[in-house]
N, C-alpha and C positions, 0 to 999 in steps of 0.2 A: 638577404634577397629580395628585390620590389619587383612587385605584380606591376604591369602596366594596366594602364587606366584605359578603358576601349576608346575609342575616337570618334568622334561628331558622326562622321556616316555610318559606325556599326552601331553605334545607339540610338541613331533613326532606323535603320533597319531590321533591329529588333523590335523597336514600338512597329514598323509597320505590319511583321509577320504575328507582335502581339495583338493589332487590330485586328488581320484576318484571322485569328484563331479566336477570339472575342465573337466576331460577327456570327464566324461558322457552329460556334455553341450556342451562341442567340436565337439561330433560326432553327438550330435541332429543337430548342428546349420550348419555340413558342409552336412547334411541330406539333411537340408531345402534351403541351397543355392545350393547342386547338382539338385533338385528337379527343382529350378526357371532355372538353365540352360537350364536344358531338357524340359522344357517349353518353353522360349526364342527361341533356337533349330526350336523346331517345328513351333512355329509360324512364324519363318524368312526361315524355310527350310535350313535351315545348317547342311549339312552334317557331320559326326563325321572326315573323309577326311579332310576337307575344314577345321573345328576347329583344328586339328591340323596342320594343314598349308600345305597341299598337292593338296591345290587349284588350279585351272588351270587360275584362276585369279593372284595369288599369284606369281611375277616376280622374286623373289629373288633367287640370284644368286646360283649356286649348286658350292660347293668345289670340286677338281677333284684332284687326286693323280698324279702327274707327275714323271714319273722315276727319274732317279737320272742321269743327263748328264754328271757331272765332280765330280772326286773321290779325295781326297786327300791322299797320298799314305802313308802319315806319320801317319794321326789320322783313316784314313777310313772314315771322316766324307763326307756328299756328298752334291751337291748344282744341282737342278734341271733345272739351267742356266736362272731363270726366279726372278725376285727382286733382290733387294742388293745381289750385289757381297759378298762372306763371306770374312773374314779376310785372310783366308789363299790362296785366289785365286787372291786376289785384286792385280791391278800391276803387274803381272806375266802374263806368256803365256798360256793359257786359254786349249790349243792345247795339253800342256803336262800333262792336267790333264781329259782328254776326258775319259768317262769310254769305255772300250773293245779296248783302241787303245794301 
């Protein structure tokens, strides 16, 4: 006795049904994990701000934007003067590239 293989249409329907089941299971699991996180936050008195990394205890450096100090007149590229010098200014008189000079 030979068993028939499912048709493409049947396989696609099975895949869609499985994808729906996977999404429901993922949502259910995410709700459980979220409830656990909220419970732990309450247990340890962790605020949302602390959770997001805005804690007073967090001493992570804050990135700042520095105004450009030098500009390449050919390309318009700029450099703040911090860090490694770009190729267009390396080994040249930096005074020639000052912004506003």
